[in-house]
C-alpha positions as CSV (number, residue, x, y, z in Angstrom):
1,M,-2.6,-91.3,16.8
2,T,-6.4,-91.1,15.5
3,S,-7.7,-87.9,18.0
4,K,-9.0,-85.0,15.9
5,E,-6.2,-82.6,18.1
6,K,-2.7,-83.4,18.0
7,D,-0.2,-82.7,21.0
8,R,1.2,-79.2,21.2
9,N,4.2,-78.4,19.6
10,F,6.2,-75.8,20.7
11,D,8.8,-75.6,17.4
12,S,9.6,-71.7,17.0
13,I,8.7,-70.5,20.7
14,A,11.2,-73.7,22.3
15,T,13.0,-70.6,23.5
16,K,10.4,-68.3,24.3
17,F,8.5,-70.9,26.4
18,S,12.2,-72.0,27.8
19,K,12.7,-68.5,29.2
20,N,8.8,-67.8,30.3
21,I,9.0,-70.9,32.5
22,Y,12.4,-71.6,33.8
23,G,13.8,-67.7,33.8
24,K,11.8,-67.2,36.6
25,S,11.2,-67.9,40.5
26,K,8.2,-70.8,38.9
27,G,10.0,-72.6,37.1
28,R,13.0,-72.7,39.4
29,L,10.6,-73.5,42.3
30,R,8.9,-76.5,40.3
31,Q,12.4,-78.1,39.5
32,D,13.5,-77.7,43.1
33,L,10.5,-79.2,44.5
34,L,10.0,-82.1,41.8
35,F,13.4,-83.1,42.1
36,F,13.6,-83.5,45.9
37,Y,10.9,-85.8,46.0
38,L,12.5,-87.9,43.2
39,N,15.5,-87.9,45.7
40,Q,13.5,-88.3,48.6
41,H,11.8,-91.3,47.1
42,L,14.4,-92.9,44.3
43,N,18.1,-91.2,46.4
44,V,18.4,-90.4,42.4
45,N,21.7,-88.1,43.7
46,S,23.3,-90.5,45.9
47,E,26.8,-92.1,44.5
48,E,25.6,-95.6,46.5
49,Y,22.7,-95.8,44.6
50,S,22.9,-97.4,41.1
51,K,22.4,-95.3,38.5
52,L,18.7,-95.4,36.3
53,N,17.4,-96.2,33.0
54,I,15.3,-92.8,32.9
55,L,12.7,-91.7,30.1
56,D,11.9,-88.1,30.4
57,A,8.9,-88.0,28.1
58,G,8.2,-84.4,26.8
59,G,11.6,-83.3,28.5
60,G,11.7,-80.1,26.5
61,T,14.7,-78.1,26.7
62,G,16.4,-80.7,28.9
63,V,16.3,-79.2,32.0
64,M,15.6,-82.3,34.7
65,S,17.3,-84.5,31.7
66,K,20.9,-81.9,32.3
67,A,20.1,-82.4,35.9
68,L,20.3,-85.9,35.9
69,L,22.9,-86.8,33.7
70,E,24.8,-84.9,35.7
71,L,24.6,-87.8,38.1
72,G,25.8,-90.3,36.0
73,H,22.5,-91.6,35.2
74,Q,21.4,-92.7,31.3
75,V,18.8,-90.0,30.0
76,T,15.9,-90.8,27.0
77,L,14.6,-87.4,26.3
78,A,11.7,-87.8,24.0
79,D,9.8,-84.5,22.7
80,V,7.2,-83.8,19.9
81,S,9.5,-80.5,19.2
82,S,12.2,-80.8,17.0
83,D,13.3,-77.3,18.6
84,C,13.4,-78.4,22.2
85,I,15.3,-81.4,21.3
86,E,17.8,-79.4,19.7
87,Q,18.0,-77.2,22.5
88,A,18.3,-80.2,25.2
89,I,20.9,-81.3,23.3
90,A,23.4,-78.3,23.2
91,H,22.1,-77.9,27.1
92,C,23.4,-80.8,27.8
93,E,26.6,-80.8,25.5
94,G,29.3,-82.5,27.3
95,L,27.6,-85.0,29.6
96,E,27.0,-88.5,28.5
97,G,24.4,-90.7,28.1
98,L,21.8,-88.8,26.6
99,K,19.8,-89.9,24.1
100,T,16.7,-87.6,22.2
101,L,13.7,-89.2,20.4
102,N,11.5,-86.7,18.4
103,S,7.8,-88.4,19.3
104,E,4.7,-88.3,20.7
105,I,4.3,-89.9,23.8
106,I,1.7,-92.4,22.7
107,D,3.9,-93.4,19.9
108,L,6.6,-94.2,21.9
109,E,8.4,-97.6,21.0
110,S,6.1,-100.5,23.9
111,S,9.0,-102.6,24.1
112,Q,11.4,-100.3,25.8
113,R,11.4,-100.5,29.4
114,F,12.7,-97.8,31.8
115,D,13.8,-97.9,36.1
116,L,11.7,-94.2,36.3
117,V,9.8,-92.5,33.3
118,L,9.1,-88.8,34.1
119,C,6.5,-86.8,32.5
120,H,6.3,-83.3,33.9
121,A,4.4,-80.8,33.3
122,V,3.4,-82.8,29.8
123,M,0.1,-84.1,29.9
124,E,-2.0,-80.8,29.9
125,W,-0.9,-80.5,26.3
126,L,-1.9,-83.4,25.2
127,S,-4.8,-84.1,23.0
128,E,-5.6,-87.8,25.0
129,P,-3.6,-87.3,28.5
130,Y,-5.4,-90.3,30.2
131,E,-4.1,-92.9,27.1
132,S,-0.7,-90.8,26.8
133,L,-0.8,-91.5,30.9
134,E,-1.9,-95.3,30.6
135,H,0.7,-95.7,27.7
136,L,3.7,-94.0,29.7
137,T,2.9,-97.1,32.5
138,S,3.6,-99.9,30.3
139,L,7.4,-98.6,29.8
140,V,8.1,-98.7,33.4
141,E,10.4,-101.9,34.5
142,P,8.7,-104.1,36.7
143,S,9.5,-102.3,41.0
144,G,10.3,-99.0,38.5
145,Y,8.4,-95.6,38.8
146,L,6.6,-93.0,37.2
147,S,7.0,-89.0,38.5
148,L,3.8,-87.6,36.9
149,S,3.1,-83.6,37.7
150,F,0.8,-81.8,35.8
151,F,-1.2,-78.1,35.3
152,N,-4.0,-78.5,38.5
153,K,-7.8,-77.5,37.0
154,D,-9.1,-76.9,40.2
155,A,-6.2,-74.7,41.5
156,H,-6.4,-72.5,38.0
157,L,-10.1,-72.1,39.4
158,F,-9.1,-70.6,42.5
159,G,-6.2,-68.5,41.1
160,N,-8.5,-67.1,38.9
161,V,-11.6,-66.2,41.0
162,L,-8.5,-64.0,43.2
163,Y,-8.1,-62.3,40.2
164,G,-11.5,-61.5,39.7
165,N,-11.4,-63.1,36.3
166,F,-15.0,-63.9,36.3
167,E,-16.1,-64.1,33.2
168,Y,-13.3,-66.1,32.2
169,I,-14.6,-68.7,35.1
170,D,-17.9,-68.5,33.7
171,N,-16.8,-69.3,30.4
172,N,-15.0,-72.7,31.9
173,L,-11.6,-71.4,31.6
174,S,-12.1,-71.2,28.1
175,V,-11.2,-68.4,25.9
176,K,-11.8,-67.6,22.1
177,N,-8.0,-67.0,21.0
178,R,-5.8,-69.1,23.4
179,V,-2.8,-67.5,24.5
180,A,0.5,-69.8,23.2
181,L,1.3,-70.6,26.2
182,N,-1.8,-71.6,28.1
183,P,-1.9,-75.4,29.0
184,Q,-4.7,-76.4,26.9
185,N,-6.3,-79.0,29.3
186,P,-6.2,-78.9,32.6
187,L,-6.1,-81.6,35.1
188,K,-8.5,-82.4,38.0
189,P,-6.1,-84.3,41.0
190,A,-9.0,-86.6,41.8
191,D,-9.5,-87.2,38.5
192,V,-6.3,-88.6,37.4
193,I,-5.8,-90.2,40.7
194,A,-8.7,-92.2,40.2
195,F,-7.9,-93.5,36.5
196,I,-4.4,-94.4,37.8
197,N,-6.2,-96.2,40.8
198,G,-8.4,-98.0,38.1
199,L,-4.8,-99.5,36.5
200,E,-3.9,-102.7,37.1
201,G,0.1,-103.5,38.5
202,V,0.8,-99.6,39.7
203,D,0.2,-98.1,43.2
204,I,0.4,-94.6,44.0
205,V,3.2,-94.2,46.4
206,H,3.2,-90.0,47.0
207,T,1.5,-87.0,45.9
208,A,2.3,-83.1,46.6
209,G,1.3,-80.1,45.3
210,I,3.8,-77.8,43.6
211,R,3.8,-74.4,44.2
212,C,0.7,-74.3,47.0
213,F,1.4,-71.0,47.9
214,H,4.1,-69.1,45.2
215,D,1.8,-68.0,42.5
216,Y,-0.6,-67.1,45.3
217,L,1.9,-64.8,46.9
218,K,1.3,-60.9,47.7
219,P,3.8,-59.1,47.9
220,V,4.8,-60.7,44.6
221,E,8.2,-59.7,44.7
222,F,8.8,-62.4,47.7
223,Q,8.8,-65.0,45.3
224,E,12.3,-64.0,44.1
225,T,14.1,-62.0,47.3
226,R,12.4,-64.6,49.9
227,Y,12.9,-67.6,47.4
228,D,14.2,-70.1,50.0
229,E,12.2,-68.9,53.1
230,L,9.4,-70.1,50.4
231,K,11.0,-73.0,48.7
232,A,11.3,-74.2,52.6
233,I,7.1,-73.6,53.5
234,E,6.3,-75.0,50.3
235,L,8.3,-78.4,51.3
236,R,6.8,-78.4,54.6
237,Y,3.0,-78.3,53.5
238,G,2.9,-79.6,49.9
239,T,2.3,-82.8,51.0
240,N,-0.2,-81.8,53.5
241,E,-4.0,-82.0,53.6
242,P,-5.6,-79.4,52.9
243,F,-2.6,-77.3,50.8
244,K,-1.3,-80.0,48.3
245,W,-4.6,-79.4,46.5
246,L,-4.0,-75.7,45.9
247,G,-1.0,-76.3,43.8
248,K,-0.6,-75.3,40.5
249,Y,0.8,-78.3,40.1
250,F,-0.2,-81.5,41.2
251,H,2.4,-84.2,41.4
252,I,2.1,-88.0,41.8
253,L,4.6,-90.8,42.0
254,L,3.9,-94.3,41.1
255,K,5.6,-97.5,41.2
256,K,4.8,-100.8,39.3
257,A,4.5,-103.8,41.0
258,G,7.6,-106.7,40.7
């Protein structure tokens, strides 16, 4: 990789990262919404549907990989962090069909092809997100899918206005001392969509906001105590204008030409 800055590596803080995300309602909701949309378009949890060969690019500690392995799919989890891979293997213990690769996305072998490629909450940690995205599309089988979600820069700005972080906004949403678990490169959905529309042989078949309401909710305790009601609202409005543009993450499902 020729870029000046390396992709974010979570070695030494993999446990902290996993606990911070998936130990709270925000991680559970993100997982639930992404899985709902995958099933809606690909029937990933149907016993009658053929089992898929899946790449979980930047799969971290294997939360999504485990869910897919439990349904009988074959999953290759790739991550730059060896600590994350070690935890993913332990997390998926006893399940068949898991392979792991310790690699940056851009270095994944281009001769491999997958029915479904996942890249969830990864692009915002990459030094060259668009280059990596284009490479991922080359790994998708004809008529296959790429599921992409990323940290929404517009929603990040909106949230910080609500919190009154005006100096942070004036500094272009950056700080001198970067917090380890804060995404280093949030992206604007319109920019990502425009980039995808410029690629040959792929079409966008679905877009949605992920956590359009959760992160702005008052009282905050309803994130946990009224989770099911909140999830139903997220699913009802998450694909609709204007709410989807306010999702803390943005989800795009691409289909490759056959």
